[in-house]
MMTF fields as JSON, N, C-alpha, C and O atoms, coordinates in Angstrom:
{
  "mmtfVersion": "1.0.0",
  "mmtfProducer": "UNKNOWN",
  "numBonds": 387,
  "numAtoms": 388,
  "numGroups": 97,
  "numChains": 1,
  "numModels": 1,
  "chainsPerModel": [1],
  "groupsPerChain": [97],
  "chainIdList": ["A"],
  "bondAtomList": [4, 2, 8, 6, 12, 10, 16, 14, 20, 18, 24, 22, 28, 26, 32, 30, 36, 34, 40, 38, 44, 42, 48, 46, 52, 50, 56, 54, 60, 58, 64, 62, 68, 66, 72, 70, 76, 74, 80, 78, 84, 82, 88, 86, 92, 90, 96, 94, 100, 98, 104, 102, 108, 106, 112, 110, 116, 114, 120, 118, 124, 122, 128, 126, 132, 130, 136, 134, 140, 138, 144, 142, 148, 146, 152, 150, 156, 154, 160, 158, 164, 162, 168, 166, 172, 170, 176, 174, 180, 178, 184, 182, 188, 186, 192, 190, 196, 194, 200, 198, 204, 202, 208, 206, 212, 210, 216, 214, 220, 218, 224, 222, 228, 226, 232, 230, 236, 234, 240, 238, 244, 242, 248, 246, 252, 250, 256, 254, 260, 258, 264, 262, 268, 266, 272, 270, 276, 274, 280, 278, 284, 282, 288, 286, 292, 290, 296, 294, 300, 298, 304, 302, 308, 306, 312, 310, 316, 314, 320, 318, 324, 322, 328, 326, 332, 330, 336, 334, 340, 338, 344, 342, 348, 346, 352, 350, 356, 354, 360, 358, 364, 362, 368, 366, 372, 370, 376, 374, 380, 378, 384, 382],
  "bondOrderList": [1, 1, 1, 1, 1, 1, 1, 1, 1, 1, 1, 1, 1, 1, 1, 1, 1, 1, 1, 1, 1, 1, 1, 1, 1, 1, 1, 1, 1, 1, 1, 1, 1, 1, 1, 1, 1, 1, 1, 1, 1, 1, 1, 1, 1, 1, 1, 1, 1, 1, 1, 1, 1, 1, 1, 1, 1, 1, 1, 1, 1, 1, 1, 1, 1, 1, 1, 1, 1, 1, 1, 1, 1, 1, 1, 1, 1, 1, 1, 1, 1, 1, 1, 1, 1, 1, 1, 1, 1, 1, 1, 1, 1, 1, 1, 1],
  "groupList": [{"groupName": "UNK", "atomNameList": ["N", "CA", "C", "O"], "elementList": ["N", "C", "C", "O"], "formalChargeList": [0, 0, 0, 0], "bondAtomList": [1, 0, 2, 1, 3, 2], "bondOrderList": [1, 1, 2], "singleLetterCode": "X", "chemCompType": "L-PEPTIDE LINKING"}],
  "groupTypeList": [0, 0, 0, 0, 0, 0, 0, 0, 0, 0, 0, 0, 0, 0, 0, 0, 0, 0, 0, 0, 0, 0, 0, 0, 0, 0, 0, 0, 0, 0, 0, 0, 0, 0, 0, 0, 0, 0, 0, 0, 0, 0, 0, 0, 0, 0, 0, 0, 0, 0, 0, 0, 0, 0, 0, 0, 0, 0, 0, 0, 0, 0, 0, 0, 0, 0, 0, 0, 0, 0, 0, 0, 0, 0, 0, 0, 0, 0, 0, 0, 0, 0, 0, 0, 0, 0, 0, 0, 0, 0, 0, 0, 0, 0, 0, 0, 0],
  "groupIdList": [1, 2, 3, 4, 5, 6, 7, 8, 9, 10, 11, 12, 13, 14, 15, 16, 17, 18, 19, 20, 21, 22, 23, 24, 25, 26, 27, 28, 29, 30, 31, 32, 33, 34, 35, 36, 37, 38, 39, 40, 41, 42, 43, 44, 45, 46, 47, 48, 49, 50, 51, 52, 53, 54, 55, 56, 57, 58, 59, 60, 61, 62, 63, 64, 65, 66, 67, 68, 69, 70, 71, 72, 73, 74, 75, 76, 77, 78, 79, 80, 81, 82, 83, 84, 85, 86, 87, 88, 89, 90, 91, 92, 93, 94, 95, 96, 97],
  "secStructList": [7, 2, 2, 2, 2, 2, 2, 2, 2, 2, 2, 2, 2, 2, 2, 2, 2, 2, 2, 2, 2, 2, 2, 1, 7, 7, 7, 7, 6, 6, 1, 7, 7, 7, 6, 6, 6, 1, 7, 7, 2, 2, 2, 2, 2, 2, 2, 2, 2, 2, 2, 2, 6, 6, 7, 7, 7, 7, 2, 2, 2, 2, 2, 2, 2, 2, 2, 2, 2, 6, 6, 1, 2, 2, 2, 2, 2, 2, 2, 2, 2, 6, 7, 2, 2, 2, 2, 2, 2, 2, 2, 2, 7, 1, 7, 7, 7],
  "xCoordList": [-30.197, -28.87, -28.602, -28.484, -28.531, -28.518, -29.565, -29.282, -30.606, -31.715, -31.268, -31.169, -31.023, -30.515, -29.575, -29.439, -28.8, -27.55, -27.632, -27.003, -28.478, -29.236, -29.961, -29.648, -30.59, -31.503, -30.688, -30.904, -29.815, -28.956, -27.909, -27.385, -27.716, -26.774, -27.974, -27.711, -28.984, -30.016, -30.429, -30.617, -30.559, -30.967, -29.467, -29.579, -28.604, -27.201, -27.436, -27.492, -27.565, -27.432, -28.558, -28.212, -29.892, -30.705, -30.242, -30.252, -29.81, -29.336, -28.326, -28.5, -27.497, -26.053, -26.858, -26.733, -27.67, -28.619, -29.232, -29.142, -30.004, -30.525, -30.042, -30.551, -29.044, -27.854, -27.198, -26.983, -26.865, -26.169, -27.319, -27.077, -28.692, -29.803, -30.012, -30.695, -29.843, -30.201, -29.239, -29.526, -27.997, -26.911, -26.578, -25.685, -27.178, -26.909, -27.423, -28.465, -26.922, -27.502, -28.897, -28.946, -29.781, -30.871, -30.493, -30.034, -30.694, -30.516, -31.885, -32.549, -32.241, -33.563, -33.021, -31.813, -34.059, -33.768, -32.896, -32.132, -33.296, -32.957, -31.428, -30.818, -30.63, -29.828, -28.683, -28.976, -27.533, -26.492, -25.688, -25.685, -25.126, -24.695, -23.189, -22.47, -22.861, -21.507, -20.549, -20.702, -19.337, -18.26, -17.779, -17.792, -17.198, -16.643, -17.682, -17.233, -19.035, -19.857, -20.672, -21.164, -20.662, -21.302, -20.512, -19.931, -20.426, -19.518, -20.51, -21.632, -20.208, -20.906, -20.839, -19.859, -21.98, -21.976, -21.172, -20.806, -20.729, -19.761, -18.388, -17.719, -17.979, -16.67, -16.643, -15.755, -17.676, -17.971, -17.892, -17.09, -18.421, -18.213, -16.882, -16.342, -16.101, -14.58, -13.852, -13.018, -14.123, -13.393, -13.68, -12.74, -14.886, -15.24, -14.345, -13.422, -14.597, -13.944, -12.478, -11.992, -11.801, -10.416, -10.035, -8.892, -10.956, -10.764, -10.793, -9.879, -11.928, -11.907, -10.591, -10.113, -10.239, -9.143, -7.837, -7.035, -7.763, -6.723, -6.261, -5.119, -7.217, -7.197, -6.985, -7.65, -5.455, -5.236, -4.968, -4.026, -5.823, -5.71, -6.755, -7.933, -6.435, -7.654, -8.557, -8.281, -9.612, -10.673, -10.131, -10.462, -9.14, -8.618, -8.024, -8.289, -7.138, -6.175, -7.039, -6.613, -8.317, -9.114, -9.667, -9.738, -10.168, -10.893, -10.009, -10.338, -8.596, -7.537, -7.425, -7.256, -7.568, -7.426, -8.495, -8.483, -9.679, -10.988, -11.207, -11.949, -10.513, -10.582, -9.73, -10.05, -8.553, -7.511, -8.399, -8.57, -8.873, -9.237, -10.685, -10.805, -11.526, -12.362, -12.04, -12.986, -11.17, -10.454, -10.401, -10.331, -10.441, -10.345, -11.603, -11.921, -12.302, -13.551, -13.537, -14.294, -12.767, -12.133, -11.892, -12.309, -11.32, -10.887, -12.044, -12.07, -12.999, -14.017, -14.916, -15.622, -15.104, -16.125, -15.377, -15.987, -14.29, -13.584, -13.767, -14.084, -13.563, -13.702, -15.292, -15.417, -16.352, -17.626, -17.868, -18.589, -17.22, -17.385, -16.422, -16.983, -15.193, -14.248, -13.543, -12.781, -14.069, -13.633, -12.473, -11.631, -12.112, -11.24, -9.758, -8.875, -9.455, -8.051, -7.589, -6.383, -8.363, -8.155, -7.784, -6.857, -9.143, -9.139, -7.942, -7.551, -7.36, -6.211, -5.129, -4.259, -4.963, -3.67, -3.763, -2.66, -4.819, -4.887, -4.416, -3.632, -4.664, -4.434, -3.288, -2.85, -2.817, -1.835, -0.712, 0.262, -0.893, 0.354, -0.229, -1.273, 1.007, 0.788, 0.548, 1.018, -0.12, -0.63, 0.98, 1.873, 1.148, 2.575, 2.279, 3.017, 1.161, 1.121, 1.634, 1.587],
  "yCoordList": [38.487, 38.678, 37.447, 37.712, 36.349, 35.085, 35.088, 34.58, 35.476, 35.707, 36.651, 36.329, 37.855, 38.999, 38.515, 38.837, 37.662, 37.101, 36.074, 36.01, 35.314, 34.108, 35.01, 34.715, 35.743, 36.497, 37.264, 37.286, 37.798, 38.459, 37.541, 38.046, 36.313, 35.326, 34.595, 34.19, 34.613, 33.886, 34.702, 34.246, 36.184, 37.071, 37.168, 37.444, 37.012, 37.236, 36.005, 36.124, 34.862, 33.811, 33.655, 33.212, 34.146, 34.448, 35.299, 34.895, 36.435, 37.741, 36.837, 36.749, 36.337, 35.327, 34.541, 34.609, 33.811, 32.567, 33.287, 32.918, 34.56, 35.369, 35.802, 35.923, 35.991, 37.161, 35.888, 35.998, 34.74, 33.905, 33.381, 33.286, 33.008, 32.362, 33.644, 33.254, 34.672, 35.831, 36.055, 36.435, 35.706, 35.816, 34.469, 34.444, 33.442, 31.974, 32.229, 32.884, 31.852, 31.551, 30.583, 29.634, 30.687, 29.952, 29.037, 29.522, 27.705, 26.908, 26.281, 25.733, 26.386, 25.684, 24.706, 24.531, 23.96, 22.822, 23.259, 22.552, 24.585, 25.183, 25.743, 25.996, 25.996, 26.693, 25.624, 24.471, 25.829, 24.8, 24.86, 25.755, 23.67, 23.685, 24.068, 23.978, 24.51, 24.879, 24.136, 22.915, 24.722, 23.705, 23.302, 24.015, 21.959, 20.977, 20.389, 19.527, 20.687, 20.361, 19.005, 18.159, 19.061, 17.735, 17.38, 18.3, 16.002, 15.356, 14.889, 14.511, 14.892, 14.542, 12.699, 12.054, 12.172, 11.009, 10.173, 9.225, 10.233, 9.587, 9.628, 8.596, 10.697, 11.357, 10.155, 9.334, 10.341, 9.443, 8.033, 7.439, 7.418, 5.914, 5.772, 4.764, 6.587, 6.199, 6.056, 5.152, 7.183, 7.225, 5.989, 5.405, 5.584, 4.131, 3.077, 2.545, 2.79, 2.024, 2.108, 1.05, 3.047, 2.962, 2.551, 2.148, 2.642, 2.36, 0.689, 0.02, 0.208, -0.86, -1.809, -2.77, -1.354, -1.759, -2.103, -2.96, -1.24, -1.252, -2.086, -2.204, -2.672, -4.16, -5.087, -5.416, -5.742, -6.664, -7.789, -8.516, -8.05, -9.208, -10.356, -10.021, -11.576, -12.225, -12.677, -12.476, -13.287, -13.426, -14.244, -14.015, -15.402, -16.02, -15.147, -15.178, -14.364, -13.458, -12.27, -11.798, -11.835, -11.081, -11.501, -10.801, -12.887, -13.605, -13.893, -13.82, -14.319, -14.088, -13.003, -13.109, -11.762, -10.641, -10.599, -10.349, -10.832, -10.635, -11.703, -11.424, -12.92, -13.68, -13.141, -13.411, -12.334, -11.807, -10.527, -10.399, -9.743, -8.544, -8.986, -8.488, -9.821, -10.221, -10.707, -10.664, -11.068, -11.103, -10.079, -10.254, -8.779, -7.435, -6.895, -6.794, -6.545, -5.519, -4.313, -4.007, -3.786, -2.452, -2.583, -1.723, -3.492, -3.625, -4.207, -3.893, -5.026, -5.689, -4.471, -4.545, -3.414, -2.258, -1.359, -0.933, -1.139, -0.243, -0.929, -0.287, -2.287, -3.128, -3.115, -3.281, -2.943, -2.563, -1.485, -1.534, -0.445, 1.201, 1.314, 1.581, 1.123, 1.609, 0.684, 1.031, -0.448, -1.854, -2.472, -1.729, -3.815, -4.736, -4.3, -4.669, -3.471, -2.957, -2.004, -2.006, -1.009, 0.042, -0.241, 0.106, -1.147, -1.732, -2.408, -2.166, -3.484, -4.228, -3.442, -3.694, -2.435, -1.674, -0.975, -1.038, -0.137, 0.629, -0.255, 0.282, -0.977, -2.116, -3.084, -3.563, -3.342, -4.603, -4.212, -4.94, -2.879, -2.548, -2.991, -3.594, -2.397, -2.75, -4.482, -5.347, -4.706, -6.085, -6.788, -6.076, -8.044, -8.438, -9.544, -10.48, -9.2, -10.073, -9.569, -10.312],
  "zCoordList": [25.94, 25.296, 24.213, 23.017, 24.611, 23.614, 22.717, 21.632, 22.83, 22.027, 20.853, 19.668, 21.403, 20.21, 19.469, 18.289, 20.1, 19.336, 18.298, 17.242, 18.755, 17.748, 16.863, 15.71, 16.878, 16.117, 14.932, 13.72, 15.606, 14.509, 13.504, 12.511, 13.857, 13.472, 12.241, 11.109, 12.774, 11.779, 10.549, 9.421, 11.001, 9.986, 9.007, 7.813, 9.389, 8.592, 7.673, 6.449, 8.294, 7.649, 6.152, 5.056, 6.519, 5.534, 4.643, 3.48, 4.858, 3.951, 2.961, 1.745, 3.523, 2.631, 1.678, 0.455, 2.293, 1.459, 0.362, -0.809, 0.841, -0.248, -1.46, -2.574, -1.044, -2.241, -2.917, -4.124, -2.33, -3.256, -4.228, -5.431, -3.665, -4.476, -5.301, -6.247, -5.422, -6.317, -7.554, -8.689, -7.002, -8.092, -8.746, -9.593, -8.442, -9.104, -10.315, -10.332, -11.417, -12.414, -12.606, -11.822, -13.347, -13.508, -14.705, -15.739, -14.545, -15.886, -16.165, -15.285, -17.356, -18.12, -18.914, -19.076, -19.497, -20.304, -21.797, -22.454, -22.022, -23.295, -23.115, -24.154, -21.585, -21.545, -21.787, -21.47, -22.258, -22.223, -20.589, -19.744, -20.601, -18.909, -18.997, -19.992, -17.768, -17.637, -18.144, -18.132, -18.707, -18.913, -17.869, -16.865, -17.873, -16.948, -16.003, -15.247, -15.882, -15.194, -15.616, -14.87, -16.951, -17.446, -18.711, -19.287, -19.249, -19.88, -21.041, -20.702, -22.214, -23.144, -23.172, -22.799, -23.644, -23.364, -23.965, -23.271, -25.183, -25.954, -25.293, -25.223, -24.842, -24.079, -22.716, -22.486, -22.098, -20.764, -21.055, -20.335, -21.8, -22.303, -22.685, -22.229, -23.487, -23.726, -22.627, -22.557, -21.311, -20.371, -19.519, -18.979, -19.382, -18.708, -19.422, -18.804, -20.647, -21.123, -20.691, -20.291, -20.704, -20.763, -19.252, -19.039, -18.209, -16.861, -16.758, -16.276, -17.266, -17.686, -18.206, -17.602, -19.258, -19.765, -19.162, -19.533, -18.116, -17.176, -16.328, -15.882, -16.12, -15.134, -15.985, -16.967, -15.32, -16.119, -15.465, -15.78, -14.434, -13.526, -13.81, -13.936, -13.911, -14.378, -13.034, -11.851, -13.55, -12.524, -11.478, -10.315, -11.825, -10.609, -9.408, -8.206, -10.134, -9.221, -8.409, -7.355, -9.026, -8.446, -7.302, -6.292, -7.415, -6.155, -5.412, -4.228, -5.677, -4.546, -3.55, -2.335, -4.398, -3.368, -2.759, -1.554, -3.433, -2.545, -1.306, -0.364, -1.394, -0.172, 0.726, 1.884, 0.586, 1.62, 2.057, 3.27, 1.359, 1.738, 2.819, 3.938, 2.334, 3.337, 4.655, 5.442, 5.012, 6.398, 7.322, 8.538, 6.636, 7.531, 6.967, 5.782, 8.102, 7.946, 7.18, 6.259, 7.575, 6.978, 5.521, 4.745, 5.169, 3.714, 2.85, 1.66, 3.351, 2.894, 2.781, 1.776, 3.473, 3.216, 2.137, 1.156, 2.315, 1.152, -0.17, -1.171, -0.186, -1.194, -1.802, -3.015, -1.073, -1.276, -2.122, -3.119, -1.691, -1.577, -3.051, -4.114, -2.992, -3.617, -4.92, -5.823, -4.629, -5.527, -5.22, -4.717, -5.396, -4.703, -4.977, -4.203, -6.136, -6.222, -5.577, -5.327, -5.166, -4.479, -2.834, -2.102, -2.64, -1.393, -0.637, 0.505, -1.715, -1.34, -1.335, -0.502, -2.166, -2.451, -1.231, -0.688, -0.334, 0.447, 1.761, 2.545, 1.899, 3.122, 3.197, 4.243, 1.905, 1.86, 0.986, 0.799, 0.379, -0.672, -1.877, -2.124, -2.809, -4.244, -4.53, -3.79, -5.52, -6.145, -6.513, -6.972, -6.277, -6.584, -7.932, -8.24, -8.533, -9.752, -11.147, -12.128]
}
């Protein structure tokens, strides 16, 4: 009985995956990308520059935040993955500078 149920579930999974693959559009190098999925290189550069410009902390202030955050292992890990400002804000609240 268990084998029959497992066989039915596997066949349903294969049918669902096959129908999704058949209905998915195939992109080639000549086909345009879907809207919202990719961004023009110039537009991406402008967004990155804006994010960098929002950080108004000096290097000394960032270093002091880093030293505080290094005392907490969870904060230090988040600092490595998300950045010092996000990690400090998540664990210690808003920055007072």
